[in-house]
N, C-alpha and C positions, 0 to 999 in steps of 0.2 A: 504493499499500499504505498503510495505517495504523499507526500505533505506539502504544502504551501505554508509561509510565512508572510504576512501581511502588515504593510505601515501605514496608520491612520493620516488622514490630514487633520487641520487645525484645529478642527470641533472636538478632538478627543483629549485635547488638554483642559481638564475640568479641577478644579479644586482642588486640593494639597498633592494629590497622587503622584508620584515620583522622585519624592525626596528620599527616598529608599535605595531608588537608584545610584544617585549622587552620592549617598553612602557607600555604597558596594564598590563603586567605580570612581574611586576618590582620584586619580590621574587624569584619567580622558575627562571630570567635570573639572579640572582645574584648568588643563588645557582649554576648554570649551570657553571658561569665563575669562581667560588671557584674551584669547579670540575676539570676543564679544564686548569685553571693557565693562562687563557688568556681573554680579550674582546671580547663579538662576534660580536659588529659593524664591526671593521677592516676586519673581514670576508665577510660582506655583501659588503664594498666599495673598496676591491682591485682588482686590475686588474685580468685579465688571465694568469697565469704562474706563478704569484708572490708566497712567500711564503704562506701567509695568505690564498692560494687559493689550498693548498696542501688537498689531499682529510682526511688527518687525521685531518684539520679544518672545511672543509668543512662539512662532513658526519656527525660529532657532531652537528655541528651547524645547520643541516637542521632537525636533529633528534629534538635539544628543539624547533624550530621555527614551526614544524607542529605540535609536542605535545601540543606548546601553542595554537597553531590555531584550534585545535580540542577542548581545551576548551571552545571555543567562541561559537561552534555549540552544539545542543542535540543530546543527544545521540543516534546515530542509532541501527539499527536491528542485523547489522553485519559490521565486521571491516575486512579492508586488505591494504597489504603493498606492493609496488613492492620494491623489492629485499633488501635494508637497511630499507625500509620502513615497511617492516614486523616485526622488532624491535619494531619500533616506535607503531606498532599498537599494539603489545602484552603489552606494557606499557601502553598504555590508556586502555586496559582493564583490567587492575590493573594484570596482572602475574607478573609485576615486580615495584618496584617502581620509581620514576622518577629518583635519581640519579643512583640507578643500571642500569636502562637503559641507561643510557648518558655514564656511565661508560662502560659497553659492547657496547655501540657504539663506543666509542673511541678506544678500545681494539681491536675490530673487523676491523677498519680501520687500523692501525697500523698494524694487521698481513698481510692484504692485500697490504698493499704497499709496505712490502717485498717479494713481489711475484717475483722469480729469474728470470722468463722470461718476457723479453719485448716486450710486446704486448698491446692490445687494444679491440676495440668489432665494428662490422660492421652491420648496418642495411638495410636488404633486403625489400623490400615492392614489391609487385606483385603477387608473387607466393608463395605457400604453402610451410610448413616445409618439406612434403614428396618430394616434385619436387626439393625445394632447395637440401635435402640432396644426392637426385641422382646426381646432376649437381656437388655438390661437390666431389660424389664416380667416375664419369666416368672423371673428371678431374685432380684426384688425391690428394685432397687436404685434407690428413687424417689428419694434424695436427690442423685441427679448429672443435670446438665442438658449437651444439645449446645452445646458454644462455638465450636468452628469447623469449618465445611464446609467443607473446604478443598480436596477432589476427589472424586468419585466413589465411590471407596474409600478416603477418608482422613479422617475425622472426629476432632477433639477434643473431651474431654468434661471438664467440671470441677465440684469440688467436694471433700466432707469426703477428707481424703488416705487416711484407711482403707477407705473405701469405693472409693475408686480400686484401691488395692491389691487388694482383696477382688475386682472385677470383672477386672482385668488378668489374675489368677489364671486365673479362670473360661474367659476368652478364649483365653488361650493355651493350657488343658488341652483344648480344642475343637480346636485344630489347624487351623484356616482362616484363623486372621487373627493379626496381631503388633499388640502392646499393649506402650507404653513411657511409663514416667512422664517427664513432660516437668520441668526445672529452672524452672517457675515458682514464683513465693513466692505466688500467692494464686489462688483458682478465679473467673480473668476470665470476662468474657462469661457471666455465670450470677445464677440468682436472689439468691446471695448478695452482690450489689454493687448492689444495689437501694437500698443507704442511700447509698452513694458518688454512684450517677448521680441521686440527690434533689440532693446538694449540688452537684455538678456543673452539674444544670441552675440553680440560684439565682444561679453566677458566670455562665452561659453566656446568661441574661438581659439581661446588663449588657452584650453584646460586639455592636457592629454587625456584620453579614457581609457583604460584598461581592458582585456576582455573578460567579461562576468565568471567567477569561479562557480555561480550559481546562477542558472537563466533566469531573469527577470523582465515581466512582461511588461510591455508599453503600454500606458494609457490610451496614447492614439491610436496604436495601430491592432492592438489585442494579441502581438505576438511577441517572441522575446526580442530582447535589445538588442542590436550588433554595434561594436565598439564605434564603426563610421559614421553611424546614423545617430549617435545617442545625442551630441551637441544640437542637430536639427531639431531631432524631436520633442526635445525639454524646452526648447524656444516654441515651439507649435504648441505644447503643452500648456502655456497659457491662455491661449486663445482659442484653442480646441476642445471638445467637449471630452471629459472623462467615459472612457468605452468600459465601465467595469463591469458590465452584465456581459459582453464579449468576450471579457478578460476570463472571468469564472467559466464560461464555457470551455477558453481554452483549456484551463485548468484541467477540467472535466474531462476532455477528450483526450489529454495528455497522461492521464491516469491519477491524477489527484481525488485521493478521498476526504481529505481532512485538510480546513485551510485556520492557522491559528494566527492570532493578532498580536504585534509587539507592542509590549506596554499598556496602558488601561484601557478599558472600555471593550465593547464587544459589538460594535456596529458591522465592521466587515464580516466577524463568523455569520451575523445574522443576515446580511445581504447573502453572502455564499448559500445560505440554506434557502433563503429566497429563490435565486435564480435556480438550483438545483431543483426545488418543488415545483416551479414553473415549467422547466423545460422538462422536465422529468427523464429517465432513462432509456427512451425509446429515441429521445432526439439527442441526447447525446451519441448513442450510437451510431446515428444518421451521420452526424458531424465528424466522427471520427473519419467514416467511410468517404467522406468526401476528397 
């Protein structure tokens, strides 16, 4: 039986969880604090909305915690990361060293935080992406993008906050699905991140990526990363959707039967179960034959 280890994105950093990892791995923790220029523990204990909870502190801190959490686990057969977690997965696979990966996580967060469009993200459950796209077209929501294709019946949209709120009201009125605004500071994985992606591409051009010691699945292609395309796909990752459901399907057809999450939370194993339940064993067998 094959296993996969999944690295979560920003929303996984909640409460005080993670301080024990800093205690168990004091060396890397000290190195991280030197690179970032601030202690990590205040980020864990800060209240929502405080400067310590800005994404330029939250995302690098989560990178550190999930990387340390992975050190406590046996090596899996595959790695995958959701959104910013993909960078952590590549670091754990040895494509970049810890210091380089952390600096990239910090740079990525800084670029994202400069998004010129005030916006956020909306989670829609209960209908598929195709049906949701049809609703958006009918109602005229042309300024919203599909950001995360998390499961067959769970999609996250990104775009201007006003449009997200208006679409949420339309979906709720329909009664067939749920729409929940996510506590996200920006419209991630959408057209509004094109400027950030261009800046990240310039930085990534100076990074030398090694071949992964464990296969890492790309959010953009839902296939294993190769060194010659890592920089390209990591930049595109900022404005293209996270193909999580397709990535989970790839892992199942590759023989993975169990997915664990690095660090706190259980969202990614739940999405794994949701994708598996929707597709069923028959779908997995058909995909394997194609």
